[in-house]
C-alpha positions, 0 to 999 in steps of 0.5 A: 508510537512504540508498542509491546516487545517484538513477537517471534518472527519465525513465521514472518514473511520478512524473514522467510520470504524477503530475507531468505537470501541472508544467513542467520547471522546476517538476519540476526544483525538486522533483527537485533536493531528492530523495534515494533510500532503501532500506528493509529488510522490516519497517522503518518508512518513515513513523511515525504521529504524527510530523511529515511532512517528506517524501513518499516515492515508492515505486519498488520493493516492497510496504508496509502502512499501519498504525494503532496504538492502545492498543498494538495494530496494525490494517493498514488498507491494502496498496499497492505501487510505484509510488505516492506515500506520505504523501498523507493529509498533503497536505490535512490537518495535516503529521502522519502519520496512519498508520505505513507499513511495508515488507512486503518490501525497498523502494526510494523517493525522498524528496521535500520535503513543503513544496515539493511542497505549494506546487505542489499549492496553486498548480497545479490540474491537478497538484492533481487528479492527486495527488487522483486517486491519493489516492482510489485508495489509500483506496478499497481501505481503505474497501472493506476496512473494509466487508468487515470490518463486513459479512462473516464470516471466510470472506468477509473471507479471500476478499476479501484473497486476491482483492485480493492476487491482482488488485491487488498481485501481479497473478497467481493464484500468489504468494509472500506477504511478509505473515505469517499474523498480518499477514493476520489483522490485514488481514482483521480476524480472529484468527490462528487464524481465518485459519489455519483458513480457509486450511486449509479453502480448501485442503482444498476445492481453492480454493487451494493453500498451501505455506508462504508460496506461495499459488495460487488454483486456483478463482478463481470459487469464491473470488469467490462466497465473497467475494460471499455473505460 
């Protein structure tokens, strides 16, 4: 959904972090074709299987990476602003590998895919900056798959809560934009298991749950559950 005119990016991580390896002329050639978009909660930002014409630099909000197969969805990663969405397509075919969906209201800047890729291929410093961000994005997804493969539901739910607390909300008290169903998809368990585990954690004084609001009361205990699985 198109939004109002693009704000200044003089303090934006896209320019001062990811694009610090580009000259002002190179950056402006990307910026001149950039458009700002807003996305409602639940809106698909990039669609799995569709051609990638744009990358999205997420300036505000939280998103989920979803893979779809046989009518079922699996959340493979959760990320937040500020980050660049669509990086998996840079060194792969220009087809979106995942659907990326807004968990809450989001803002982003659409960047011409071909123009961006041209500079990556011609500028090694810029390429390493982008590869570094790509590695960070998929590290969390890989660790989550390891958790799903090796741990019982208690360990998986503990991992999800710790990740949300440490990496997404950066607080031990947060209001979830994710439903219980989405949490269960991310943890690789059923919705019933997720609800049962959250209730058990609450009864044991590890967390406090009130609707979508969660507070981690015993962080060390949650870490122990995560370690023992």
